[in-house]
C-alpha positions as CSV (number, residue, x, y, z in Angstrom):
1,M,72.3,-62.3,181.2
2,P,69.7,-61.8,184.0
3,A,67.9,-65.0,185.1
4,S,64.6,-63.5,184.0
5,Q,65.9,-63.5,180.4
6,F,66.6,-67.2,180.3
7,P,64.1,-69.5,178.7
8,P,61.7,-71.0,181.3
9,E,63.4,-74.3,181.4
10,Q,66.9,-72.7,182.0
11,S,65.6,-70.3,184.6
12,G,63.8,-73.1,186.4
13,G,67.0,-75.1,186.2
14,L,69.0,-72.3,187.8
15,S,66.4,-71.8,190.5
16,G,66.3,-75.5,191.2
17,A,70.1,-75.6,191.6
18,A,70.0,-72.7,193.9
19,D,67.3,-74.3,196.0
20,S,69.3,-77.5,196.2
21,L,72.4,-75.6,197.4
22,A,70.4,-73.7,200.0
23,A,68.9,-76.9,201.2
24,A,72.3,-78.5,201.5
25,A,73.6,-75.4,203.4
26,M,70.6,-75.7,205.8
27,R,71.6,-79.4,206.5
28,D,75.2,-78.3,207.3
29,T,74.4,-77.4,210.9
30,A,78.0,-76.6,211.8
31,A,78.3,-74.1,208.9
32,L,74.9,-72.7,209.6
33,W,75.7,-72.2,213.3
34,E,78.9,-70.5,212.4
35,S,77.1,-68.1,210.1
36,V,74.5,-67.3,212.8
37,C,77.2,-66.6,215.4
38,R,79.2,-64.4,213.0
39,V,76.2,-62.4,211.7
40,S,74.3,-62.0,214.9
41,G,74.6,-58.5,216.5
42,D,74.2,-60.1,219.9
43,Y,76.8,-61.8,222.1
44,I,75.8,-65.5,222.2
45,V,77.0,-67.6,225.1
46,I,76.2,-71.1,226.3
47,V,76.5,-72.1,230.0
48,D,76.3,-75.5,231.6
49,R,74.5,-76.5,234.8
50,A,77.4,-75.3,236.9
51,G,77.2,-71.8,235.3
52,S,80.5,-72.3,233.4
53,L,80.7,-70.6,230.0
54,R,81.2,-73.3,227.4
55,F,81.0,-71.1,224.3
56,C,80.9,-67.5,223.2
57,N,80.6,-66.2,219.6
58,R,82.6,-63.1,220.3
59,V,84.2,-61.1,223.1
60,G,84.5,-57.4,223.8
61,D,85.4,-54.8,226.5
62,G,89.0,-56.0,226.4
63,F,88.2,-59.7,227.1
64,T,89.8,-62.5,225.1
65,P,88.2,-66.0,224.7
66,E,90.6,-67.2,227.4
67,H,89.2,-64.7,229.8
68,V,85.7,-66.1,229.2
69,V,85.4,-69.8,228.2
70,G,85.6,-72.1,231.2
71,H,84.8,-69.4,233.7
72,S,81.6,-68.9,235.7
73,I,79.2,-66.4,234.1
74,L,78.7,-65.0,237.6
75,D,82.3,-63.8,237.6
76,F,81.4,-61.1,235.0
77,T,78.5,-59.5,236.8
78,T,78.0,-57.6,240.1
79,P,77.0,-59.5,243.3
80,E,73.5,-57.9,243.2
81,S,72.9,-58.9,239.6
82,A,74.5,-62.3,240.0
83,V,71.7,-63.5,242.4
84,E,68.9,-62.8,239.9
85,L,70.9,-64.1,236.9
86,W,71.6,-67.4,238.7
87,R,67.9,-67.7,239.7
88,V,66.8,-67.2,236.1
89,I,69.3,-69.7,234.7
90,G,68.1,-72.3,237.2
91,E,64.5,-71.6,236.1
92,V,65.4,-72.2,232.5
93,F,67.0,-75.5,233.4
94,A,64.0,-76.5,235.5
95,T,61.2,-75.5,233.2
96,G,62.7,-75.5,229.8
97,G,61.0,-72.1,229.2
98,E,62.4,-68.9,227.9
99,Q,63.3,-66.0,230.2
100,S,64.6,-62.5,229.9
101,L,66.2,-59.9,232.2
102,E,68.6,-57.0,232.3
103,T,71.9,-57.4,234.1
104,T,75.1,-55.5,234.9
105,V,78.4,-56.7,233.5
106,K,81.9,-55.7,234.8
107,T,84.6,-54.9,232.2
108,L,88.3,-55.7,232.7
109,R,88.9,-52.1,233.8
110,G,86.2,-52.4,236.4
111,D,83.7,-50.3,234.5
112,L,80.0,-51.3,234.4
113,N,78.2,-52.2,231.2
114,Y,74.5,-53.1,230.8
115,F,73.0,-56.0,228.9
116,S,69.6,-57.3,228.0
117,L,69.6,-61.1,228.2
118,R,67.3,-63.6,226.5
119,L,67.7,-67.1,227.8
120,G,66.5,-70.4,226.4
121,P,67.3,-74.1,227.0
122,V,69.7,-76.3,224.9
123,S,68.2,-79.8,225.0
124,H,69.8,-83.2,224.2
125,G,68.1,-86.5,224.5
126,G,65.0,-84.9,226.1
127,E,67.1,-83.2,228.8
128,N,68.0,-79.6,229.3
129,V,71.8,-79.8,229.3
130,A,72.7,-76.1,228.8
131,V,71.3,-72.6,228.5
132,M,71.9,-70.3,225.5
133,I,72.0,-66.6,226.3
134,C,71.7,-63.9,223.7
135,C,73.2,-60.7,225.2
136,E,72.4,-57.3,223.8
137,N,74.5,-54.3,224.9
138,I,72.0,-51.7,226.1
139,L,74.5,-49.2,227.5
140,P,73.8,-46.7,224.8
141,L,70.1,-47.0,225.6
142,K,70.7,-46.6,229.3
143,T,72.9,-43.6,228.6
144,S,70.2,-42.0,226.4
145,E,67.6,-42.7,229.1
146,E,69.8,-41.1,231.8
147,T,70.4,-38.1,229.5
148,L,66.7,-37.8,228.9
149,R,65.9,-38.1,232.7
150,H,68.5,-35.4,233.4
151,E,67.1,-33.1,230.7
152,R,63.6,-33.5,232.1
153,H,64.8,-32.9,235.6
154,V,66.5,-29.7,234.5
155,L,63.4,-28.6,232.6
156,R,61.2,-29.4,235.6
157,Q,63.5,-27.3,237.8
158,L,63.5,-24.4,235.4
159,L,59.7,-24.5,235.2
160,Q,59.4,-24.5,239.0
161,I,61.8,-21.6,239.3
162,Q,59.9,-19.8,236.6
163,E,56.6,-20.4,238.4
164,R,58.1,-19.1,241.7
165,E,59.4,-16.0,240.0
166,R,56.1,-15.4,238.3
167,Q,54.4,-15.8,241.6
168,L,56.8,-13.4,243.3
169,V,56.4,-10.7,240.6
170,S,52.6,-11.1,240.7
171,Y,52.6,-10.6,244.5
172,E,54.9,-7.6,244.1
173,I,52.5,-6.0,241.6
174,H,49.5,-6.8,243.7
175,D,50.9,-5.7,247.0
176,G,53.0,-2.8,245.7
177,L,52.1,-1.1,242.4
178,S,48.4,-1.9,242.5
179,Q,48.0,-0.5,246.0
180,Y,49.7,2.7,245.1
181,L,47.5,3.1,242.0
182,A,44.4,2.4,244.1
183,G,45.5,4.9,246.6
184,A,46.1,7.6,244.0
185,M,42.7,6.9,242.5
186,M,41.0,7.3,245.9
187,H,42.7,10.7,246.5
188,L,41.7,12.0,243.1
189,Q,38.2,10.7,243.5
190,A,38.0,12.3,246.9
191,L,39.2,15.6,245.4
192,E,36.8,15.4,242.6
193,H,33.9,14.8,245.0
194,A,35.0,17.5,247.5
195,T,35.4,20.3,245.0
196,G,32.5,19.7,242.7
197,D,32.3,20.9,239.1
198,S,31.7,24.6,240.1
199,A,34.9,24.9,242.1
200,L,37.3,24.0,239.3
201,G,37.8,25.4,235.9
202,N,36.9,23.3,232.9
203,V,40.6,22.7,232.1
204,V,41.4,21.5,235.6
205,Q,38.3,19.4,235.7
206,Q,39.2,17.7,232.4
207,E,42.7,17.0,233.6
208,L,41.4,15.5,236.7
209,G,39.1,13.3,234.7
210,E,41.9,12.2,232.4
211,S,44.1,11.4,235.3
212,L,41.4,9.2,236.8
213,R,40.9,7.5,233.4
214,L,44.6,6.7,233.1
215,L,44.8,5.4,236.7
216,R,41.8,3.1,236.0
217,A,43.6,1.8,232.9
218,A,46.8,1.3,234.9
219,V,44.8,-0.7,237.6
220,D,43.2,-2.8,234.9
221,E,46.6,-3.5,233.3
222,S,48.1,-4.4,236.6
223,R,45.3,-6.9,237.1
224,R,45.9,-8.3,233.6
225,L,49.6,-8.7,234.4
226,I,48.9,-10.5,237.7
227,G,46.6,-12.9,235.9
228,G,49.1,-13.6,233.2
229,L,51.9,-14.2,235.6
230,R,50.1,-16.3,238.1
231,P,46.6,-15.4,239.2
232,P,46.0,-15.5,242.9
233,A,42.9,-17.6,242.3
234,L,45.1,-20.5,241.2
235,D,46.8,-20.7,244.6
236,E,43.9,-19.5,246.7
237,L,40.8,-21.1,245.1
238,G,42.0,-23.8,242.7
239,I,42.1,-24.6,239.0
240,V,38.4,-24.1,238.2
241,E,38.4,-20.5,239.4
242,A,41.8,-19.9,237.6
243,I,40.4,-21.2,234.3
244,E,37.2,-19.2,234.7
245,S,39.5,-16.1,235.0
246,L,41.4,-17.0,231.9
247,A,38.2,-17.6,230.0
248,A,36.8,-14.2,231.1
249,E,39.9,-12.4,229.9
250,A,40.0,-14.3,226.6
251,R,36.4,-13.2,225.8
252,A,37.7,-9.7,225.2
253,F,39.4,-11.1,222.0
254,V,37.5,-14.4,221.3
255,P,33.8,-13.8,221.9
256,G,32.6,-17.4,222.3
257,V,34.8,-18.9,225.0
258,N,33.0,-21.7,226.9
259,F,34.4,-23.5,229.9
260,Q,33.0,-26.7,231.4
261,H,34.5,-29.0,234.0
262,H,33.7,-32.4,235.5
263,L,36.0,-32.8,238.4
264,G,35.8,-34.6,241.7
265,G,35.7,-32.7,245.0
266,G,38.8,-31.2,246.5
267,R,42.0,-29.7,245.0
268,L,44.2,-31.4,242.5
269,P,48.0,-31.7,243.2
270,S,49.6,-28.3,242.9
271,A,51.9,-29.4,240.0
272,I,49.0,-30.7,238.1
273,E,46.9,-27.5,238.6
274,T,49.8,-25.4,237.4
275,T,50.3,-27.6,234.3
276,I,46.6,-27.5,233.4
277,F,46.6,-23.7,233.8
278,R,49.6,-23.2,231.5
279,I,48.3,-25.6,228.9
280,V,44.9,-23.8,228.8
281,Q,46.6,-20.4,228.9
282,E,48.9,-21.3,225.9
283,S,46.0,-22.8,224.0
284,L,43.9,-19.6,224.4
285,S,46.9,-17.5,223.4
286,N,47.3,-19.5,220.2
287,A,43.6,-19.2,219.5
288,R,43.7,-15.5,219.9
289,K,47.1,-14.7,218.2
290,H,47.2,-17.3,215.3
291,A,43.9,-19.1,214.9
292,E,41.6,-16.1,214.4
293,A,39.1,-18.2,216.3
294,K,35.5,-17.0,217.0
295,S,34.8,-19.7,219.6
296,V,36.8,-21.9,222.0
297,E,35.6,-24.9,224.0
298,I,37.5,-25.7,227.1
299,T,36.8,-29.0,229.0
300,I,38.5,-30.3,232.1
301,E,37.3,-33.7,233.4
302,Q,38.3,-36.7,235.4
303,P,37.5,-39.8,233.4
304,D,38.5,-41.9,236.5
305,D,40.2,-41.4,239.9
306,T,43.7,-41.6,238.5
307,H,43.7,-39.1,235.5
308,V,42.6,-35.7,234.5
309,R,41.9,-34.7,230.9
310,I,42.2,-31.3,229.3
311,V,40.6,-30.6,225.9
312,V,40.8,-27.2,224.2
313,R,39.0,-26.9,220.8
314,D,38.8,-23.8,218.6
315,D,37.1,-23.1,215.3
316,G,40.0,-21.1,213.9
317,I,41.9,-21.3,210.6
318,G,43.9,-24.3,211.7
319,F,47.4,-25.2,210.4
320,D,49.5,-28.0,209.0
321,P,51.2,-29.7,212.0
322,Q,54.1,-30.6,209.8
323,R,54.8,-27.0,208.9
324,V,54.8,-25.1,212.2
325,P,57.2,-22.2,212.1
326,L,60.4,-22.7,214.2
327,D,59.7,-19.5,216.2
328,R,56.4,-20.9,217.5
329,F,57.2,-22.4,220.9
330,G,53.7,-22.5,222.4
331,L,52.7,-25.9,221.1
332,E,56.1,-27.4,222.0
333,G,55.8,-26.0,225.5
334,I,52.4,-27.8,225.8
335,R,54.1,-31.1,224.6
336,Q,57.0,-30.7,227.0
337,R,54.8,-30.0,230.0
338,A,52.8,-33.2,229.2
339,R,55.9,-35.3,228.8
340,L,57.1,-34.2,232.2
341,F,54.2,-36.3,233.6
342,G,54.9,-39.2,231.2
343,S,52.1,-38.2,228.9
344,E,51.8,-36.9,225.3
345,A,49.8,-34.0,224.0
346,D,47.5,-34.9,221.1
347,I,47.4,-31.8,218.9
348,T,45.2,-32.2,215.8
349,S,44.7,-29.6,213.2
350,S,44.5,-28.9,209.4
351,P,44.0,-25.8,207.4
352,G,40.5,-24.5,207.7
353,A,39.4,-27.1,210.3
354,G,40.4,-25.5,213.6
355,T,42.6,-27.0,216.3
356,T,42.0,-29.5,219.1
357,I,44.5,-30.0,221.9
358,R,44.0,-33.0,224.2
359,V,46.2,-33.9,227.2
360,T,45.6,-36.6,229.8
361,L,47.7,-36.3,233.0
362,P,48.1,-39.0,235.7
363,L,47.1,-37.7,239.1
364,S,49.4,-40.0,241.0
365,A,52.6,-39.2,239.1
366,T,54.9,-36.3,239.8
367,S,56.7,-34.7,236.9
368,S,59.9,-36.4,236.3
């Protein structure tokens, strides 16, 4: 029968008995200590003033208790780590305070492992006689961090390669295709001017006019391609002019695009300018393709000397951030570009309430 179904006096009696047993267990310090050492996920060791290991609750990495107890704790770490570990142990003995650090441990095979240590004094008779160290294995965390750093390094390299390729293609279009188109237009315009309407038949005149129209459209398209790949203004004039160009192009699809900036004098770091440009470019693309926005507000400002903030806000149909289709990579691209600089993109939206994208980038950091 569950305890809750007993009469009050019986339930209280059982509770009182349990409390008494728990209290007795708490007074049995040896049993309590054994339970703590067995249940703890950490390695627990105790070292004396000489640095000798007097106790360990468990061993791993091929060690046995005989390998550990009675040996100096410094025998299990690298020379570089041993200096700092010994200093911290001495500080705990001297001050009685708690300390923490990360250290490197050598396995029997000579491999390196990584531990986060928390150190505190063991006192007896008012004197610090030993140091207890709780050791947490952080090798999986280190491995994950290293994997993340490698992935970000690869992503940064890919983005840099992509930017160089975009720049090269834009230059090729500007210096090659655009020049040929411009030259063809000049020849046709010269022919049109030289012959006049009376010298050509209506059909020929119409064909000449249509040819000029198509060439003008091709020139406009080449300019649009150059701007989408990497506008010359970004490299030659800076981020403000480049964003002005983006806003002007976007007004063909979203009438109310407004751009304002509050930046200090001089150019921003090249990597920062490229990231700002791509974030704004992708935000405008989303506003045009998905949001059905009528207006977009773009703001770039420096709240202080160390950061630059980008805010893009539209009045579109919005979306549920938890239900973004898997084939929509634009928002994730914005997030990843921000993370390369140790930042996070704040993307807020809800159905019918528009979308706001905020990113703050550190000016002193390089993407890593």
